[in-house]
MIVOGU-403200 format. One line per field, with one value per residue (C-alpha): residue number from 1; residue in one letter; x, y, z. Coordinates in pm, 1 decimal. Each point is the difference from the previous one (the first is absolute). Example, Ala and Ser with C-alpha at 12.3 -4.5 7.8 and 13.67 -1.06 7.14 Angstrom:
<sites>
i = (1,2)
aa = (A,S)
c1 = (1230.0,137.0)
c2 = (-450.0,344.0)
c3 = (780.0,-66.0)
</sites>
This chain:
<sites>
i = (1,2,3,4,5,6,7,8,9,10,11,12,13,14,15,16,17,18,19,20,21,22,23,24,25,26,27,28,29,30,31,32,33,34,35,36,37,38,39,40,41,42,43,44,45,46,47,48,49,50,51,52,53,54,55,56,57,58,59,60,61,62,63,64,65,66,67,68,69,70,71,72,73,74,75,76,77,78,79,80,81,82,83,84,85,86,87,88,89,90,91,92,93,94,95,96,97,98,99,100,101,102,103,104,105,106,107,108,109,110,111,112,113,114,115,116,117,118,119,120,121,122,123,124,125,126,127,128,129,130,131,132,133,134,135,136,137,138,139,140,141,142,143,144,145,146,147,148,149,150,151,152,153,154,155,156,157,158,159,160,161)
aa = (M,S,F,L,K,K,D,K,T,T,Y,N,H,K,T,F,A,V,C,G,I,V,E,I,D,N,K,I,L,L,V,R,H,T,Y,G,T,A,K,D,R,I,L,L,P,G,G,Y,V,K,E,N,E,L,P,T,T,A,I,E,R,E,I,F,E,E,T,S,V,H,C,R,A,K,E,L,Y,S,M,Q,F,K,S,E,Q,W,C,A,V,F,T,A,D,Y,V,S,G,E,P,E,S,D,G,Y,E,N,S,E,V,L,L,L,S,A,D,E,A,L,S,R,E,D,L,T,N,M,S,R,E,I,L,K,A,Y,K,E,N,K,N,G,L,S,K,S,S,Y,I,S,K,D,R,T,A,E,D,Y,V,I,F,G,V)
c1 = (-62.8,-108.1,-282.1,-232.7,-204.8,-342.3,154.5,229.0,317.9,261.7,101.1,37.0,216.7,-209.4,-314.2,96.5,128.5,81.8,62.1,83.4,-42.8,320.9,29.3,339.7,-4.0,-376.3,53.8,-117.9,247.5,-91.1,177.5,-12.9,-65.6,200.0,-221.4,-351.6,-321.6,151.0,309.3,117.4,-265.4,50.0,-143.4,43.9,291.0,-77.1,0.2,-78.0,3.7,238.0,-116.7,-1.1,58.0,-232.7,-139.2,157.8,342.0,-65.7,-83.1,309.7,215.2,-159.5,34.1,364.7,74.6,-165.7,104.5,282.8,-234.5,-37.4,-351.1,-220.2,-356.4,-233.4,-360.4,-203.0,-146.5,-212.9,-45.9,-58.2,-160.8,-16.1,-118.4,358.3,193.7,-12.1,214.6,50.1,78.3,201.0,111.7,358.2,226.7,317.9,305.2,305.3,153.5,30.5,-266.7,151.7,-117.8,87.2,61.9,-191.0,-365.9,-9.1,187.9,-63.1,-94.3,-208.2,-101.0,-324.9,-275.8,-336.5,-124.2,303.3,-42.9,-375.6,56.4,214.6,-142.1,264.4,-121.5,-157.3,-372.4,39.4,260.6,-226.3,-293.6,219.4,156.7,-338.2,-123.3,330.0,-11.2,-342.2,62.8,345.2,-130.4,7.8,-23.3,285.5,238.0,-60.5,274.9,-197.5,167.7,-178.4,146.0,97.4,170.3,283.9,20.6,164.3,-305.7,-298.3,-151.4,-346.4,-141.1,-299.4,-17.7)
c2 = (443.2,360.3,53.5,289.9,177.7,157.3,332.8,-171.6,63.7,-270.7,-254.6,129.6,-230.1,82.0,-147.5,-362.3,-107.4,-323.4,-109.6,-337.4,-232.0,-193.7,-229.8,-79.4,-244.0,62.0,377.6,252.2,232.6,366.9,332.0,340.9,255.9,324.6,226.8,90.2,-73.0,-317.4,177.6,-162.5,-273.7,-369.8,-171.9,-288.9,62.2,87.6,273.8,91.1,-215.2,121.3,35.4,-341.9,-180.6,-271.1,56.7,-330.3,122.4,337.6,-147.9,-218.7,299.0,243.2,-236.4,-61.3,371.8,94.6,-291.1,-203.1,-301.7,-215.5,-140.5,-160.7,118.1,-287.1,118.8,305.3,58.9,309.7,309.5,359.5,230.1,377.9,206.4,101.3,-307.4,-369.6,-198.7,-375.2,-175.0,-319.6,-272.4,-94.5,-282.6,98.6,-114.5,155.7,309.9,166.1,266.6,347.0,352.5,170.3,315.8,205.2,-96.3,-161.5,49.2,-343.4,-354.1,-195.7,-364.7,-24.5,-254.6,110.9,45.9,210.4,219.2,39.9,109.3,295.6,346.8,86.7,-259.8,161.0,-51.5,-189.1,-234.7,-50.2,-108.9,-231.0,-161.9,-43.5,-196.2,-187.5,-109.7,-157.6,-142.3,-40.0,-116.1,215.3,-64.0,-231.8,79.2,-229.6,-165.9,75.9,238.4,129.0,-144.5,343.7,105.9,-97.0,-32.6,345.2,175.0,-212.3,-120.2,-116.2,-78.6,-203.5,-245.3)
c3 = (-2091.0,23.2,244.8,-69.3,259.1,-59.2,-94.6,-255.4,196.3,-17.0,258.9,355.2,211.4,309.1,-158.7,68.6,341.5,181.0,357.1,144.6,293.8,62.2,300.8,146.3,292.4,49.4,16.7,-257.7,-167.8,55.9,-52.9,167.4,-273.6,-21.0,-212.4,-111.9,185.9,149.9,138.7,327.6,-27.2,-70.8,-303.3,-238.3,-237.5,-359.3,-255.9,-357.9,-310.7,-269.4,-359.6,-175.1,333.2,125.4,350.2,113.8,-109.1,162.6,342.0,-2.4,-101.7,246.4,297.0,-84.1,-49.0,328.8,222.9,-166.9,9.2,-310.3,-43.0,-265.4,-62.6,83.8,16.5,-80.9,343.4,-50.6,-213.4,99.0,-255.2,-2.6,-294.6,-74.0,118.1,72.8,241.6,-33.6,328.7,-36.0,233.2,-75.8,107.2,181.3,-201.0,168.7,151.1,337.8,50.1,19.8,-67.7,-325.5,206.1,-253.7,-47.4,341.5,322.3,149.1,-99.5,247.1,30.0,197.6,38.2,-138.6,358.2,94.8,-307.5,54.9,359.6,-109.2,-44.4,-260.3,-254.4,-309.7,-49.2,-328.5,148.0,302.4,-218.4,-207.8,307.4,172.7,-301.0,-37.4,362.3,-62.7,-346.7,-150.4,-338.6,-309.3,-372.8,-94.3,-282.1,-297.1,-201.4,-316.9,-245.4,-308.5,-321.4,-129.4,328.3,233.1,377.9,3.4,-145.5,101.6,328.2,100.5,342.4,110.2,-289.6)
</sites>
């Protein structure tokens, strides 16, 4: 799968991003970022989708890499679109693992209730908007068990049907 941009350049790994809402004991998994515009702020864990990787695989991988938590993508909760990038926000079921910082992309892993996170000034604006909505309505578009006849579960996923 080679994605082309308007100017005919090839795939840019920063074009497609994911982040996830994982609850552990009624607390939401958050990380304190170490670089970029979110440096020293807390946000939902996530990152970029690799070439030929499904977003559901990417969110599970990114959350594990950043927090040592294994999870399973459950619902597509929301989408953010920019002219140069999209970000899929998933809810994910906690599977296993003790939350801990990767010591590289983040300096801290936090477990906070939505109210606790929303009361903090160091929460990123995007995470704030997502958590405000999540607090009010925890339902997203459910992952379907349907798989196209010419695909496998490793290269196909559909939500909301």
